[in-house]
N, C-alpha and C positions, 0 to 999 in steps of 0.2 A: 340413902334418902336412894328408893326404888322411881324410877320415869317410866310411866306409860302415857304411850305412844296410841295413836288410834285419828280414824277420818280418810285414810287413804280406802283406794278403790279403782274401776275403771272410769275413764273419760275421754272423748275424742278429743279429739285437737281442738283448740281453742277455747277448750270448755277451763269450768273450774273446780278447784275441791279446797279445801280447808283445811289442816290438821292440827290437835292440841295436843299437846303433852302435859301430863298429870305426878307432878310430883306427888310421894304418898304420907311428905308432912308440910307444912306449911314452909313455903320458904322467905326466912329473913334476909338475907343476904346472899352473895354469889358475888364471882371475879365478872365470871361472863354466859351467857345462856344461848343456845343455837341449833340448827336444823341442819344435818347434815346428810350427806345421800352418798348409795353406790349403786350403780347401775350395773350388769351385770358383765363380769370382768374388767371392769374399772376397779378404782381404787375409789376410798371413800373420800368425797369434796367436802368442802364448806359450801352450806348454802347463803347462810344468813344466821346474824350473830348477833346481840345486847350486850354491850360491856357495861358492866357496872359502872354509872355515873357518864357514861360516853353514848356518841351517838349507836345508831344502826351501822351494818357493814354487811354487805349483800354480794356475792360473784359475780360476776360483769354477765354470765348469762342468764340471770334473773333480775335483773333490775329493772325497774319501770311494770315486772309482771306479779313478782311475791314481795309481801308483806309480811315481815314476822312482827308480832307486839305480845306483851306481856300484859295478861290480864290480873290484874293485883286480886280483886276482888275474888276470882274463882281459881284463884289460885294455878292459874294454868299458862303455857308457853304454845303460843298459836302463829302458825304461817297459812296466811290466806296465799293461795296459788292460783291467781288468772292469765288468761291465753295461754294454757298449755300445749305446749311442743311434745311430738315423740319422744324426743330425747331429753324430753323433763323423766321418763319412766325409769325407776329406780326405787331402792327402799331406802326410806327416810327415817335420820334416828335423829333424836332430841337429847340435847348433849347440857351439862351442868356441872361447872366448873366452877371446885373453893367452893362448898356451897357453908351456908348456915341452916339450919331449919329447925323448927319444932317435933320434937319426937311425939308420931300420931298417938302413942301409946301414954308415955307418961308428961310430953307438952314439957318436955324438958328442951332447952337451946343444944341443939348438937352442931358441931362446925367441924368441915372434913376440907383437907389438903388437894383430894384428891379431883377424877373426875367421873362423873355419872353420866351411863346411855341407856338409852331407853331401848325396849328391844325392837324395834325398826315399824315403820308399818311401808306395805306397797305401794306405789301410786303408777300405776299402766295406763299412757296416753294411747289411744289408736288414732292412727290418721286416716 
């Protein structure tokens, strides 16, 4: 499965952005889905994750400001980011762990034990 992330851009501090991640096939099941980010010169870090059958988890730095959600109808994973800060500047990646999905060509179900990453979308927050 391929993941395409979009919605990044340049925003002033205090502003909002909404990121979306669209898998190439309809997701049937997964271990967890989430968003990570990597700032210049830093390691990639978890932002928020939706475990299958569990409650969402957030990094302490984004709690109360970011909301992760899955839109089953649109087959997307979204990240609503409010009250953005300059320290939120990073490339944001969506992640899909151990998914099952419908192949977009054959419509056959496929399952994998691997983790998949989107290409990343840049979020820049100016002060």
